[in-house]
KOLTORPA-566367 format. One record per residue (C-alpha): x, y, z. Coordinates in steps of 0.5 Angstrom, whole numbers, plus 2048, in hexadecimal, padded with zeros to 3 digits. Example, Ala and Ser with C-alpha at 12.3 -4.5 7.8 and 13.67 -1.06 7.14 Angstrom:
<atoms>
ATOM;819;7F7;810
ATOM;81B;7FE;80E
</atoms>
This chain:
<atoms>
ATOM;813;811;832
ATOM;80F;80A;833
ATOM;809;80A;837
ATOM;809;805;83D
ATOM;802;802;83C
ATOM;801;800;843
ATOM;803;806;846
ATOM;7FE;80B;842
ATOM;7F7;80C;846
ATOM;7F1;80A;843
ATOM;7ED;80F;83F
ATOM;7E8;80F;83A
ATOM;7E9;810;832
ATOM;7E6;816;82F
ATOM;7E0;814;82C
ATOM;7DD;816;825
ATOM;7D6;814;824
ATOM;7D2;812;81E
ATOM;7CD;817;81D
ATOM;7D3;81D;81D
ATOM;7D7;819;818
ATOM;7D3;814;813
ATOM;7D1;819;80E
ATOM;7D8;81C;80E
ATOM;7DB;815;80E
ATOM;7D6;813;808
ATOM;7D8;819;804
ATOM;7DF;819;805
ATOM;7E2;814;809
ATOM;7E9;815;809
ATOM;7E8;81C;80B
ATOM;7E4;81B;811
ATOM;7E8;815;813
ATOM;7EE;81A;813
ATOM;7EA;820;816
ATOM;7E9;81B;81C
ATOM;7F0;819;81D
ATOM;7F2;820;81D
ATOM;7ED;822;822
ATOM;7EF;81C;826
ATOM;7F7;81E;826
ATOM;7FA;817;827
ATOM;7F5;815;82C
ATOM;7F1;80F;82C
ATOM;7EA;811;828
ATOM;7E4;80D;828
ATOM;7E0;80D;822
ATOM;7D8;80C;823
ATOM;7D6;809;81D
ATOM;7CF;806;820
ATOM;7D0;7FF;81F
ATOM;7D8;7FF;820
ATOM;7DC;803;825
ATOM;7E3;802;822
ATOM;7E9;806;826
ATOM;7EE;80A;821
ATOM;7F5;80A;823
ATOM;7FA;80F;820
ATOM;800;810;826
ATOM;806;80D;824
ATOM;807;80A;82B
ATOM;800;807;82B
ATOM;801;804;823
ATOM;807;801;826
ATOM;803;7FE;82B
ATOM;7FE;7FB;826
ATOM;802;7F9;821
ATOM;809;7F7;825
ATOM;808;7F6;82C
ATOM;801;7F3;82C
ATOM;801;7F0;825
ATOM;7FF;7E9;828
ATOM;7F9;7ED;82B
ATOM;7F7;7F1;825
ATOM;7F5;7ED;81F
ATOM;7F3;7ED;818
ATOM;7EC;7EB;819
ATOM;7E5;7EE;81B
ATOM;7E0;7F2;817
ATOM;7E5;7F7;814
ATOM;7E9;7F2;811
ATOM;7E3;7EE;80E
ATOM;7E4;7F2;807
ATOM;7EB;7F0;806
ATOM;7EA;7E9;808
ATOM;7E4;7E8;803
ATOM;7EA;7EA;7FE
ATOM;7F0;7E7;800
ATOM;7ED;7E1;804
ATOM;7F2;7DD;809
ATOM;7F9;7E0;806
ATOM;7FE;7E4;808
ATOM;7F9;7E9;809
ATOM;7F6;7E5;80E
ATOM;7F8;7E3;816
ATOM;7FA;7DD;81A
ATOM;7FC;7D7;817
ATOM;7FA;7D9;810
ATOM;7FE;7DF;810
ATOM;804;7DC;813
ATOM;804;7D6;80E
ATOM;804;7DB;808
ATOM;809;7E0;80B
ATOM;80E;7DA;80C
ATOM;80D;7D8;804
ATOM;80D;7DF;801
ATOM;813;7E2;806
ATOM;818;7DF;802
ATOM;816;7E2;7FB
ATOM;817;7E9;7FF
ATOM;81D;7E8;803
ATOM;823;7EC;802
ATOM;827;7E7;7FE
ATOM;821;7E6;7F9
ATOM;820;7ED;7F8
ATOM;827;7EF;7F7
ATOM;828;7E9;7F1
ATOM;821;7EC;7EE
ATOM;823;7F3;7EE
ATOM;826;7F3;7E7
ATOM;820;7F0;7E4
ATOM;81C;7F5;7E8
ATOM;820;7FB;7E5
ATOM;820;7F8;7DE
ATOM;818;7F7;7DE
ATOM;817;7FE;7E1
ATOM;81C;801;7DC
ATOM;818;7FD;7D6
ATOM;811;7FF;7D9
ATOM;813;807;7DA
ATOM;816;807;7D3
ATOM;80F;806;7D0
ATOM;80E;80D;7D3
ATOM;812;810;7CD
ATOM;80D;810;7C8
ATOM;808;814;7CB
ATOM;80D;819;7CE
ATOM;810;81A;7C7
ATOM;809;81B;7C4
ATOM;807;820;7CA
ATOM;801;81C;7CC
ATOM;800;81C;7D3
ATOM;7FF;815;7D7
ATOM;7FA;813;7DC
ATOM;7FE;812;7E2
ATOM;7FB;80C;7E6
ATOM;7FA;807;7E0
ATOM;801;809;7DE
ATOM;804;808;7E5
ATOM;800;801;7E5
ATOM;803;7FF;7DE
ATOM;80A;800;7E1
ATOM;809;7FD;7E7
ATOM;805;7F7;7E4
ATOM;80A;7F6;7DF
ATOM;80F;7F5;7E4
ATOM;80C;7F1;7E9
ATOM;80A;7EC;7E4
ATOM;811;7EB;7E2
ATOM;814;7EB;7E9
ATOM;810;7E9;7EE
ATOM;80B;7E4;7EA
ATOM;811;7E1;7E6
ATOM;80E;7E4;7DF
ATOM;808;7DE;7E0
ATOM;802;7E3;7DF
ATOM;801;7E3;7D8
ATOM;7FF;7EA;7D5
ATOM;7F8;7E8;7D4
ATOM;7F7;7E6;7DB
ATOM;7FA;7ED;7DE
ATOM;7F5;7F0;7D9
ATOM;7F0;7ED;7DD
ATOM;7F3;7EE;7E4
ATOM;7F5;7F5;7E4
ATOM;7EE;7F8;7E2
ATOM;7EB;7F3;7E7
ATOM;7F0;7F5;7ED
ATOM;7EE;7FC;7EB
ATOM;7E7;7FB;7EC
ATOM;7E8;7F7;7F3
ATOM;7EC;7FD;7F6
ATOM;7E7;802;7F4
ATOM;7E0;7FE;7F5
ATOM;7E2;7FC;7FC
ATOM;7E2;803;7FF
ATOM;7DB;803;803
ATOM;7DC;7FC;806
ATOM;7E3;7FF;808
ATOM;7DF;804;80C
ATOM;7D9;800;80E
ATOM;7DB;7F9;80F
ATOM;7D6;7F8;814
ATOM;7D0;7F8;80F
ATOM;7CE;7F1;80D
ATOM;7D0;7EE;806
ATOM;7C8;7ED;805
ATOM;7C8;7F5;805
ATOM;7CA;7F7;7FF
ATOM;7CF;7FD;7FF
ATOM;7D2;802;7F9
ATOM;7D8;7FE;7F6
ATOM;7D5;7F7;7F7
ATOM;7D4;7F5;7F0
ATOM;7DA;7F8;7ED
ATOM;7DE;7F4;7F3
ATOM;7DB;7ED;7F1
ATOM;7DC;7EE;7EA
ATOM;7E3;7F0;7EB
ATOM;7E4;7EA;7F0
ATOM;7E1;7E5;7EB
ATOM;7E6;7E7;7E5
ATOM;7EC;7E7;7EA
ATOM;7EA;7E0;7ED
ATOM;7E9;7DD;7E6
ATOM;7EF;7E0;7E3
ATOM;7F3;7DD;7EA
ATOM;7F0;7D7;7E9
ATOM;7F2;7D6;7E2
ATOM;7F9;7D8;7E4
ATOM;7F9;7D3;7EA
ATOM;7F7;7CD;7E6
ATOM;7FC;7CF;7E0
ATOM;802;7CE;7E5
ATOM;7FF;7C8;7E9
ATOM;804;7C3;7E8
ATOM;80A;7C8;7E6
ATOM;80B;7CE;7EA
ATOM;811;7D0;7E6
ATOM;818;7D2;7E8
ATOM;81A;7D9;7EB
ATOM;819;7DD;7F2
ATOM;812;7E0;7F1
ATOM;80B;7E0;7F4
ATOM;808;7DB;7EF
ATOM;80D;7D6;7F0
ATOM;80E;7D6;7F7
ATOM;806;7D5;7F8
ATOM;805;7D0;7F3
ATOM;80B;7CC;7F6
ATOM;809;7CC;7FD
ATOM;802;7CA;7FB
ATOM;805;7C4;7F7
ATOM;809;7C2;7FD
ATOM;807;7BB;7FF
ATOM;803;7BC;806
ATOM;802;7C3;805
ATOM;7FB;7C3;806
ATOM;7FB;7C9;801
ATOM;7F6;7CA;7FC
ATOM;7F4;7CE;7F6
ATOM;7F0;7D3;7FA
ATOM;7F6;7D5;7FE
ATOM;7FA;7D6;7F8
ATOM;7F5;7DB;7F5
ATOM;7F4;7DF;7FC
ATOM;7FC;7E0;7FC
ATOM;7FC;7E2;7F5
ATOM;7F7;7E7;7F5
ATOM;7FA;7EA;7FC
ATOM;801;7EA;7F9
ATOM;7FE;7ED;7F2
ATOM;7FA;7F2;7F6
ATOM;800;7F4;7FB
ATOM;805;7F4;7F5
ATOM;801;7F8;7F0
ATOM;7FC;7FC;7F3
ATOM;800;800;7F8
ATOM;806;801;7F4
ATOM;801;804;7EF
ATOM;7FD;809;7F3
ATOM;803;80B;7F7
ATOM;807;80D;7F1
ATOM;801;810;7EE
ATOM;801;815;7F4
ATOM;808;817;7F3
ATOM;807;81B;7ED
ATOM;802;820;7F0
ATOM;807;821;7F6
ATOM;80C;822;7F1
ATOM;808;827;7ED
ATOM;807;82B;7F3
ATOM;80E;82B;7F5
ATOM;812;82D;7EF
ATOM;819;82E;7F3
ATOM;818;826;7F5
ATOM;818;824;7EE
ATOM;81E;829;7EC
ATOM;822;826;7F2
ATOM;820;81F;7F0
ATOM;821;820;7E8
ATOM;828;823;7EA
ATOM;82A;81D;7EF
ATOM;828;818;7E9
ATOM;82B;81B;7E4
ATOM;832;81B;7E8
ATOM;831;814;7EA
ATOM;82E;810;7E4
ATOM;82F;815;7DE
ATOM;82D;812;7D7
ATOM;82D;80B;7DA
ATOM;827;806;7DC
ATOM;826;806;7E3
ATOM;82A;800;7E7
ATOM;829;7FE;7EE
ATOM;830;800;7F0
ATOM;82E;808;7EE
ATOM;829;808;7F4
ATOM;82E;808;7F9
ATOM;831;80F;7F6
ATOM;829;811;7F6
ATOM;828;813;7FD
ATOM;823;819;7FB
ATOM;81F;814;7F7
ATOM;81E;810;7FD
ATOM;81C;815;801
ATOM;817;817;7FC
ATOM;814;810;7FC
ATOM;814;810;804
ATOM;810;817;804
ATOM;80B;815;7FF
ATOM;80A;80F;803
ATOM;809;813;809
ATOM;803;817;806
ATOM;800;811;802
ATOM;802;80A;806
ATOM;801;804;802
ATOM;7FD;801;807
ATOM;7F8;807;80A
ATOM;7F5;803;810
ATOM;7F6;7FD;814
ATOM;7F0;7FA;817
ATOM;7F1;7F6;81D
ATOM;7ED;7F2;823
ATOM;7EF;7F1;82A
ATOM;7EF;7EA;82C
ATOM;7EF;7EC;834
ATOM;7EE;7F2;838
ATOM;7F4;7F7;838
ATOM;7F5;7FE;838
ATOM;7F8;803;833
ATOM;7FA;80A;836
ATOM;7F6;809;83C
ATOM;7EF;807;838
ATOM;7EC;800;83A
ATOM;7EC;7FC;834
ATOM;7E7;7F6;835
ATOM;7E8;7EF;831
ATOM;7E4;7EF;82A
ATOM;7E5;7F7;829
ATOM;7E8;7FA;823
ATOM;7EE;7FE;823
ATOM;7EF;802;81C
ATOM;7F7;804;81B
ATOM;7F8;809;815
ATOM;7FF;80B;813
ATOM;7FB;810;80E
ATOM;7F9;813;815
ATOM;7FF;812;819
ATOM;803;815;813
ATOM;7FF;81C;814
ATOM;7FF;81D;81B
ATOM;802;824;81D
ATOM;804;821;823
ATOM;809;81C;820
ATOM;80B;820;819
ATOM;80C;827;818
ATOM;808;82A;812
ATOM;805;823;811
ATOM;801;825;80B
ATOM;807;828;807
ATOM;80B;823;803
ATOM;812;824;805
ATOM;817;81E;803
ATOM;81C;822;808
ATOM;819;81E;80E
ATOM;81C;818;80C
ATOM;824;819;80C
ATOM;828;814;810
ATOM;828;818;816
ATOM;821;81A;816
ATOM;81F;812;815
ATOM;824;810;81B
ATOM;820;815;820
ATOM;819;813;81E
ATOM;814;80F;822
ATOM;814;808;81F
ATOM;80C;808;81E
ATOM;80C;810;81C
ATOM;80D;80D;815
ATOM;80A;806;813
ATOM;808;806;80C
ATOM;808;7FF;80B
ATOM;805;7FD;812
ATOM;809;7FA;818
ATOM;80B;7F4;81C
ATOM;80A;7ED;81A
ATOM;805;7EF;814
ATOM;80A;7F5;811
ATOM;809;7F4;80A
ATOM;80E;7EF;807
ATOM;80F;7F2;800
ATOM;811;7F9;803
ATOM;818;7F9;801
ATOM;816;7F7;7FA
ATOM;811;7FD;7FA
ATOM;817;802;7FC
ATOM;81B;7FF;7F6
ATOM;816;7FF;7F1
ATOM;813;806;7F2
ATOM;81A;809;7F3
ATOM;81C;805;7EC
ATOM;816;808;7E9
ATOM;816;80F;7EB
ATOM;81E;80F;7E9
ATOM;81C;80C;7E2
ATOM;817;811;7E0
ATOM;81A;817;7E3
ATOM;821;815;7DF
ATOM;81D;815;7D9
ATOM;818;81A;7D9
ATOM;816;821;7DD
ATOM;80E;820;7DF
ATOM;809;825;7E0
ATOM;802;824;7E3
ATOM;7FD;826;7DF
ATOM;7F7;82B;7E2
ATOM;7F3;827;7E7
ATOM;7EB;828;7E8
ATOM;7EC;82B;7EF
ATOM;7F0;829;7F5
ATOM;7F2;821;7F4
ATOM;7F0;81D;7FA
ATOM;7F0;816;7FC
ATOM;7EA;812;7FC
ATOM;7E9;80B;800
ATOM;7EA;804;7FE
ATOM;7EF;7FF;7FF
ATOM;7F4;804;7FD
ATOM;7F4;80C;7FD
ATOM;7F3;80E;7F6
ATOM;7F2;815;7F3
ATOM;7EB;817;7F2
ATOM;7EC;819;7EB
ATOM;7F0;817;7E5
ATOM;7F7;81A;7E5
ATOM;7FB;81C;7DE
ATOM;803;81D;7DD
ATOM;806;820;7D8
ATOM;80D;81D;7D7
ATOM;813;822;7D4
ATOM;818;81D;7D1
ATOM;81F;81E;7D4
ATOM;822;81E;7CD
ATOM;826;817;7CE
ATOM;823;812;7CA
ATOM;825;80B;7CC
</atoms>
């Protein structure tokens, strides 16, 4: 049931002061934010961080108000958006006219018709990339999960979403640079109000990663300056838009959007798929059911897009994975004018933090929220759930335009791997926890042993 915002009596947010949280926040920020969210229990929480006092919004009704009902009032701007703006500039990851322009140009690349036409190409790229796991599997050599998931995702994205216009040498520079950016941004994420003149851990690594990305992307833009090529891909769409007479677009705009789309189409998918394997390692019954479904539908064939319609449990597993580890874990917003959320007065200029990671873990919203259970996503359960109880790709006008691509890509990769191998997670150095950055990466390397299913292809 939705909340009538105007009918809710004025109330105060639950306050969590700096002196009680700062040491825990620095030591294990994600655990402390989760503790605060759990203590608030869906109520609005105010984080007293000294120089900043953002509101933490987690209840589905309140999230819906921020991301949908009052999306024009809660915008991607302000102090907490600063670290991302320094990375992506005036791209589809920005706000106002710049966002609308970029979205209008990129949206056709992610339309249902375009994705359907590219689906066979995507499946072929994934099968080819996954086939390279056969050698370590035969040799009994464990693979490191995150780099291997990254290799499969990058091979696919370069061929399908970037029209194979990125050369291998360029990809070899961009992949580690993006990893450096994603991990080194953590402290600027946590302490965005600290001026750039005051150095924080990770600043140097961030600057080095950004320099490599800028140099590589600028070379790409220059190479396709007069000929954007053909095809329905991100690179062609951006370059053709810039080349249109009177567009007013420049190389920097192309660079900003290329970096934004590279990051959102590779980093997020890679990290989500990395989390899949510890989840399956803890739930062998889920793995058994997945393998049985895939064996029945796919058999000894390569996976194809039409297989996915007959793999409902694969879809449920991916959806549950995104509940626990959503592709975007926190969305900062700033209020343009006074309003109220759940009776709490929000003044113009104040920051609101919306987090699917936290909403997806609320006991008042989800039964056994920390347990991995794909049965939450049966067709019947999906029909009865609050629209903003589950929003791994955000919501409202800024909902990720590539969400359908992600789902198809993740389902194809999971199916391709399990049709060829039975994976087992190698022992880890204690519990695997998430660490904050642009995405939520595991705090330690993960390794898989792959047992071949005995069907060479």
